[in-house]
N, C-alpha and C positions, 0 to 999 in steps of 0.2 A: 517573437512571439511564441510564446510555448503552444506548443498544441496542446488539442482539448481535444473530447470522445463523451458525451454525454451516456453513449453506448456501453463504455469500457466502466465506468464510474457506480452506472447500476445495475451488471456482470458479475465488480467486485466486490459488491452492496451481497449481493445473493449466495456471496458464498463462507461460510464460517471463518472466526477469527486465525487470518496464518499464524498464530503465535498459542496462543491457546483453545483453541480450538473454540470456541463457545460463539451457541447461534442461537443469542439471548432478545437479535431485536436492534440492537447499536452498533452492531457491522458497519463499518464505513471503508472509503476508498482513502486511508489516507495519506497526502502527498509527501513521499519523500523534502527533509531538510537540508538538504544537500545546494550550494550555490553553482555546483557540477550540475544538475539534476536541474537548473534553470529558474531557481528558485529564490527570492530577492525580496526586498521589503515590498513587502502589502502581493509578492504577486507570490502563487503557490508551480511547485516542481510543472515539470511535464503530464500531462496525464499516464502516461503509459509509466511514471517510476511512482505509482501506489505499490501498498503491503494494504492488505483486508487486514483489519483491526478494528475487534471490539470498544467498545470506549476506552476500558479502564486499560486497556493495550496500548494502543491511543497516547490516553495522557502519558502515560509512566512511560514511552521513550519520547515525550515532547516536550512534557517537562518536569516527571519525575526522579527525585532522587537519590531515589534506592540504586544508583545504576549509574558511571561515566560516561563521561558524553562517547568515549570509542562504545561500549559494551549498549548504549541509543543505536546509534551506528550501529552498531554487526546485529544486534538485531529486526532493528527496522531492513535492513539486507534482507536475511533470512524469515520473516517472512513475505518479501516484495517476492524474493527467489521463489515464492511456495505461492501464492499468490499468482503469477503467472504457469507458475505450471499447471496448480491447477483449472482455470482460465482455460489454460492449452488440454486438459482433459477433459473437458467437458464441450470442452468445442466451440466454446465464449469467444476464440482469438482463432484464426484457420490460416495458416501459409498457405502458401499458392505450392499447388504441384504434392499437397498430402491430401 
């Protein structure tokens, strides 16, 4: 069973694109496409494996031909790390004791 959080998805949509910086109204919580993250046939990865990406960057990483598979994985991972950091900095993710 995959972990789901509408609040987390909504919080990610409030961020600028964590790849190109766009705040154009197209930013979504783009899920990982990696099997290790819970991705399966017709099943999205866990909601905690998201990256705030605009439409252009999301398509480029998911389906683009300008980057190799490895480059697309690294671009998504980098945007994911920035997304989680931005959510913590904005107080949208809170840890106990902090």
